[in-house]
C-alpha positions in Angstrom: -17.8 -16.2 -5.0 -17.0 -17.2 -7.8 -15.5 -16.3 -11.4 -17.7 -16.4 -14.7 -16.9 -15.9 -18.3 -19.3 -13.2 -19.3 -19.6 -12.8 -23.0 -15.1 -13.8 -24.5 -12.8 -15.6 -23.9 -10.5 -13.4 -21.8 -13.3 -11.5 -19.7 -14.6 -12.7 -16.8 -16.3 -11.3 -13.4 -17.1 -12.1 -10.3 -20.1 -13.3 -9.0 -20.4 -12.9 -5.4 -22.2 -15.2 -2.9 -26.2 -13.6 -3.0 -26.0 -12.1 -6.0 -28.1 -12.9 -9.0 -25.7 -11.3 -11.4 -22.6 -11.4 -11.9 -20.5 -8.1 -11.5 -20.8 -6.8 -15.0 -24.2 -7.1 -15.7 -25.0 -6.3 -12.2 -23.5 -2.8 -13.1 -24.6 -2.4 -16.2 -28.1 -3.0 -15.0 -27.8 -0.2 -12.6 -26.1 2.2 -15.0 -28.8 2.0 -17.5 -31.6 2.4 -14.7 -32.5 5.9 -14.9 -34.3 5.6 -11.2 -31.3 3.9 -9.7 -29.1 7.2 -11.3 -31.4 9.8 -10.1 -31.4 8.4 -6.7 -27.5 7.7 -6.6 -27.2 11.6 -8.1 -29.4 12.7 -5.1 -27.4 10.7 -2.7 -24.2 12.2 -4.0 -25.4 15.8 -4.9 -22.5 17.3 -3.0 -20.0 15.7 -5.9 -21.6 17.4 -8.6 -20.5 20.8 -9.4 -23.3 23.5 -9.1 -23.2 24.6 -12.9 -23.9 20.7 -13.6 -27.7 19.6 -14.4 -28.6 16.3 -13.0 -30.9 15.4 -15.5 -28.0 15.3 -18.0 -26.0 13.6 -15.6 -28.2 10.9 -15.7 -28.2 10.6 -19.7 -24.6 10.5 -19.6 -24.4 7.8 -17.3 -26.5 5.7 -19.4 -25.1 6.1 -22.8 -21.4 5.8 -21.0 -22.9 2.5 -19.6 -24.2 1.4 -23.3 -20.7 2.9 -24.7 -18.3 0.7 -22.3 -20.8 -2.5 -23.3 -20.2 -1.9 -26.9 -16.6 -1.0 -26.7 -15.8 -3.9 -24.7 -17.8 -6.5 -27.3 -15.6 -4.3 -29.8 -12.7 -5.2 -28.6 -13.5 -9.0 -27.7 -14.2 -9.8 -31.3 -11.0 -7.6 -32.7 -7.9 -9.4 -33.1 -6.0 -5.9 -33.0 -7.0 -5.0 -29.9 -6.2 -5.9 -26.5 -8.4 -5.5 -23.0 -5.2 -4.0 -22.1 -5.9 -1.1 -24.4 -9.5 -0.3 -22.0 -7.9 -1.3 -18.5 -5.4 0.8 -17.0 -3.4 0.4 -13.6 -5.7 1.4 -10.8 -3.1 3.6 -9.3 -1.6 5.9 -12.2 1.8 5.3 -10.2 2.2 2.1 -11.5 4.8 1.4 -14.3 6.3 -1.6 -14.2 4.5 -5.3 -13.7 3.0 -6.5 -11.4 1.1 -10.0 -10.9 -2.5 -9.7 -10.1 -2.4 -5.9 -11.3 -5.5 -4.2 -10.0 -7.1 -2.2 -12.4 -9.5 -0.1 -14.2 -11.4 0.9 -17.5 -13.3 4.6 -17.4 -15.7 6.1 -19.7 -16.2 9.8 -18.2 -18.0 9.4 -14.8 -18.0 5.2 -14.7 -15.3 3.0 -13.5 -14.9 -0.9 -14.0 -12.7 -2.3 -12.1 -10.5 -5.9 -12.5 -7.7 -7.8 -11.6 -5.1 -8.2 -14.6 -4.5 -12.2 -14.6 -1.9 -11.5 -17.4 -2.2 -9.3 -20.9 -5.6 -9.4 -22.3 -6.7 -11.4 -19.5 -9.2 -9.3 -16.7 -11.9 -10.4 -14.2 -14.2 -7.7 -13.0 -14.6 -7.1 -9.5 -16.9 -4.1 -9.7 -17.1 -0.8 -10.8 -18.3 2.9 -9.4 -20.0 6.0 -10.5 -17.3 8.7 -9.8 -18.7 12.2 -9.6 -16.6 15.2 -10.8 -15.3 17.0 -7.3 -14.5 13.1 -5.7 -11.0 12.5 -6.5 -10.0 9.6 -4.5 -11.4 5.9 -3.9 -10.7 6.5 0.1 -13.0 9.3 -0.1 -16.3 8.3 -0.6 -18.0 4.9 1.0 -19.5 3.4 -2.3 -15.8 3.6 -4.2 -14.0 2.7 -0.6 -16.2 -0.5 -1.2 -15.3 -1.0 -4.6 -11.3 -1.1 -3.6 -11.9 -3.8 -0.7 -13.7 -5.7 -3.6 -10.3 -5.3 -5.4 -8.4 -6.6 -2.8 -10.9 -9.3 -1.2 -10.6 -10.8 -5.2 -7.3 -10.3 -5.7 -6.4 -12.2 -2.2 -9.3 -15.1 -3.5 -7.1 -14.9 -6.4 -4.0 -15.7 -4.6 -5.6 -18.0 -2.3 -6.0 -20.2 -4.7 -2.5 -20.2 -6.3 -3.7 -18.3 -9.3 -1.2 -16.1 -10.9 -0.9 -16.0 -14.4 -3.0 -17.3 -16.9 -2.5 -21.3 -16.2 -3.1 -21.3 -13.1 -6.1 -19.1 -13.8 -7.7 -21.4 -16.7 -6.4 -25.2 -14.4 -8.6 -23.1 -11.5 -11.7 -22.4 -13.8 -11.2 -26.0 -15.5 -11.4 -27.6 -12.1 -13.8 -25.4 -10.5 
């Protein structure tokens, strides 16, 4: 498991052992792959309202993935915006500052999960397609796995004595 810079100074992603791509690139590739999305929707048909068209969901997911990419590029190229405008606490009840806070960024059915190092610095741990009829991460195997990845990533950071930007960048420079 390693941390790689993806396209901006303060935005990083985990690249897990055995994976060819970091999590951000891997997810964008999946979320723009029509066949993958169709297969996912067939496997998770019970989470789609009966009045919704699967073909439309495929297009929405692809468009949302492109929108996330464009939005993150825009934020990271701007001096006026922070990645904290995209990522929010994973748990809506979190109101206080937390060391290595678990975060989510979203665009309709898509979720990007990350650990917040400090204001404006994030490490993406994974992501998921979260369909309308599925509410909690613990409810489905694919989102439960993303929650596990978030917690493993946080543990990895803690085990490497990362608790703020200074320790994070020091770790990256040593690695």
